[in-house]
N, C-alpha and C positions, 0 to 999 in steps of 0.2 A: 572552624573549619567549614562549617556549615554554610557559610556566609560565602566562601568559596563557592559549595556548589550551587548556591543559589545563584550564581552571574556565570552559569553554564546555560545556555540557551541548547533549543532543538536544533541551530542552525551550526553550531561548531560540530553534531555528530550527526545529522542525519546523513543520509545517501543522496548524493547531489544528483544521479540517475537514476530515479526511482522506474525507468522500464515502460513507460505509460501503453497500454494498449488502445489503439483507438476505437470508438465508439463501434464504426463500421465494421469491424474485423469476426471471423465467423469465430465459434470454440476450437477448431483446428490449429487457426492463426493465433487465437489466445494462448492455449496448450503450446504451439511451438516456441511462442515467446517466453511465456514462464520456465521454459525448459532450458532453452538459449540461454537465457541469462542466469540461471539458478535461482530461481526464486521460487517463494510457495504463493506467491500473489502479488497483483498490481493496480493500482489506479487506473480505471477507464476515463479516456477523454475525448473531448471534443474536438473540433479544427480550432478554436481559441486557446487550446489546452486546460479545460476549467474541468473539472473532478468532476464527473458523471455519475460514477458508480467504482465499485472495485471488486474486481475478480481473483478468486485462490483456484487453487489447484483441484481442490473439494466441488467446488463449485461444478468446475468441468467434468469431472468424472462420469456422472451418472450420463448425459447428453455423449460424452464419446464411448461410454458402453453401449448405450443405444443404439447410436450411429454406427458401432462395430458390429453388434449385432443384427440389426435391420437395415445394415447398409444404405441408413438415412443422407441425403445431405447434410451437413453441418447448419447450424444456428447460429443466428448472431449472439455475441458474447452477452449484448444487452437482455438478452432472454435470462441469463443466467446470474447476472453479475447483482450485486449488493447494492440495491441503491441507495443514496444518501448516505454516502460513508460518513463519519467523524472525522474532519480537518482539524490540522493545529496550523498554528502561527509559527514563523522561524524562530520568532522572538521570546516565544514561549518559555519558561524554565524548566530546567531536565528534572527537578525535583517537582512540580507541577504536572507533567505530563509523566512522573512516577506514581504519582499520586492515584492518578486515574488509570492508568493500569492495573493498579494492585484490586481495581474493583472489577477486573475480568476481560473481556475482551473490547475491544478488537485488540490484536497484535500488534497490527501493522495501520501507522497514519501516514495519508497525504498532508505533504507540507504545503502550504498553499498561502502566495502572496498577491496582492490586489486582485482574485481572482484566479490566478494562472497558478497551475502545479510548476513545484522547484525543487519538490524533493519526498524522502520519503521514511521515515522514521521508527525503529521497530523496538520490540523489547531489547534485542541485541544490543542496537545503538545506543539504549539508556544505560543499560549496563555495564557497557565499555566505559561512558560516561562517568560513572559512579564509583568504579572500579579506578578509573584513572584522578579521580578528584580527593582519595584517598589516600 
């Protein structure tokens, strides 16, 4: 049975619509995008759809709180995003990714092919793959 699991790839289970946020967005736009998509975080991309960061609800919380309290103009998402997020290849085995995920963070991985964002895979997707393979 392990052989069948090893043949499952990230591409088989990833979210093909990763709800990317443009790096030109401000915090309010990023939060609106996250809430509208119902996701906890999303890749931040440039004009060529290359991943330049990753932003989560948590990353935005402090600025949103400060903006509400001090009535400040929203800052750009690049000011709070995580720079240099770990990305994965769509042809990577689900087992390999599960083993990486066991070591802790991150919970979400942008899926990149030829330098461009094509999807997102999370612990939820990996668990689904493992459940369906047994």
